LOKOL-115668 format. One record per residue (C-alpha): residue number from 1; x negated, y, z. Coordinates in steps of 0.25 Angstrom, whole numbers, plus 2048, in hexadecimal, padded with zeros to 3 digits. Layout:
PAVEX	num	X	Y	Z
PAVEX	NUM	X	Y	Z
...
% end
This chain:
PAVEX	num	X	Y	Z
PAVEX	1	4BA	8DB	257
PAVEX	2	4B1	8D1	250
PAVEX	3	4B6	8C7	247
PAVEX	4	4B1	8BB	24F
PAVEX	5	4B7	8C0	25C
PAVEX	6	4C5	8C2	254
PAVEX	7	4C3	8B4	24E
PAVEX	8	4C1	8AD	25C
PAVEX	9	4CD	8B5	262
PAVEX	10	4D5	8B0	256
PAVEX	11	4D1	8A2	258
PAVEX	12	4D3	8A3	267
PAVEX	13	4E2	8A7	264
PAVEX	14	4E5	89E	258
PAVEX	15	4DF	891	25D
PAVEX	16	4E8	890	26A
PAVEX	17	4F4	896	261
PAVEX	18	4F2	88A	258
PAVEX	19	4F1	880	263
PAVEX	20	4FE	886	26A
PAVEX	21	505	887	25D
PAVEX	22	502	878	259
PAVEX	23	507	874	267
PAVEX	24	514	87C	265
PAVEX	25	517	874	258
PAVEX	26	518	867	261
PAVEX	27	51F	86C	26D
PAVEX	28	52E	86E	270
PAVEX	29	533	87A	269
PAVEX	30	53A	884	272
PAVEX	31	534	87F	27F
PAVEX	32	52D	888	289
PAVEX	33	520	882	285
PAVEX	34	523	885	276
PAVEX	35	527	894	279
PAVEX	36	51B	896	282
PAVEX	37	510	890	279
PAVEX	38	517	897	26D
PAVEX	39	516	8A5	274
PAVEX	40	508	8A3	277
PAVEX	41	505	89D	269
PAVEX	42	50C	8A9	263
PAVEX	43	503	8B3	26B
PAVEX	44	4F7	8AC	267
PAVEX	45	4FB	8AC	258
PAVEX	46	4FE	8BB	258
PAVEX	47	4F1	8BE	25F
PAVEX	48	4E9	8B5	256
PAVEX	49	4F0	8BC	24A
PAVEX	50	4ED	8CA	24F
PAVEX	51	4DE	8C6	251
PAVEX	52	4DD	8C0	243
PAVEX	53	4E2	8CD	23D
PAVEX	54	4D6	8D4	243
PAVEX	55	4CC	8CA	23D
PAVEX	56	4C7	8CE	22F
PAVEX	57	4C9	8C4	224
PAVEX	58	4BB	8BD	221
PAVEX	59	4C0	8B4	215
PAVEX	60	4C7	8B8	209
PAVEX	61	4CC	8C5	204
PAVEX	62	4CF	8D0	20E
PAVEX	63	4D8	8DC	20F
PAVEX	64	4D3	8E9	215
PAVEX	65	4C6	8E1	218
PAVEX	66	4CD	8DA	223
PAVEX	67	4DA	8D2	220
PAVEX	68	4DA	8C5	218
PAVEX	69	4E5	8BB	214
PAVEX	70	4E3	8B3	222
PAVEX	71	4E8	8C0	229
PAVEX	72	4F6	8BE	222
PAVEX	73	4F8	8B2	22B
PAVEX	74	4F5	8BA	237
PAVEX	75	500	8C4	233
PAVEX	76	50A	8B9	230
PAVEX	77	507	8B3	23E
PAVEX	78	509	8C1	245
PAVEX	79	516	8C3	23E
PAVEX	80	51B	8B4	23F
PAVEX	81	519	8B2	24E
PAVEX	82	522	8BD	253
PAVEX	83	52C	8B9	248
PAVEX	84	52C	8AB	24E
PAVEX	85	52D	8B0	25C
PAVEX	86	539	8B9	258
PAVEX	87	53F	8AD	250
PAVEX	88	53F	8A4	25C
PAVEX	89	544	8B0	266
PAVEX	90	550	8B1	25C
PAVEX	91	553	8A2	25C
PAVEX	92	54E	8A0	24E
PAVEX	93	546	893	251
PAVEX	94	544	890	242
PAVEX	95	53E	89D	23F
PAVEX	96	535	89C	24B
PAVEX	97	531	88E	247
PAVEX	98	52E	891	238
PAVEX	99	526	89D	23C
PAVEX	100	51D	897	246
PAVEX	101	51B	88B	23D
PAVEX	102	516	895	232
PAVEX	103	50E	89C	23C
PAVEX	104	507	88E	240
PAVEX	105	505	88A	232
PAVEX	106	500	898	22D
PAVEX	107	4F9	89D	239
PAVEX	108	4F2	890	23D
PAVEX	109	4F2	886	231
PAVEX	110	4F0	890	226
PAVEX	111	4E7	89A	22E
PAVEX	112	4E0	88F	234
PAVEX	113	4DC	889	226
PAVEX	114	4D7	897	222
PAVEX	115	4CF	898	22F
PAVEX	116	4C7	88B	22C
PAVEX	117	4C4	88F	21D
PAVEX	118	4B5	891	21A
PAVEX	119	4B0	89F	21D
PAVEX	120	4B9	8A1	229
PAVEX	121	4B4	8A2	237
PAVEX	122	4BB	896	23D
PAVEX	123	4B6	88D	232
PAVEX	124	4A8	891	235
PAVEX	125	4AA	88F	244
PAVEX	126	4B0	881	242
PAVEX	127	4A8	87C	236
PAVEX	128	49B	884	237
% end
């Protein structure tokens, strides 16, 4: 699959995940809305992370002519989302909360920062 196609699929999953995750920060925790939106957000996060792993790094050093440092965030999300789900199923609210806050900060804030760096596709799309 072409890089641009993967990039748009990644955006199509990560943008709604970001919006839903932001909503979750402000709604009542443990409510049915929280659970439903949370499950959907988790699915979008996992899908987006898997898609991003298929995208070769275009900025910075690469490993095996494909993986860059940004891919580490994808792996962290792929490991963290199930961890947070298991934690809440076991009643460990604190671990769930901390894990999901870390996913939010790492997966959206840090990765988002890198996505807008000069030389990146999203930077070119937004700023020309």
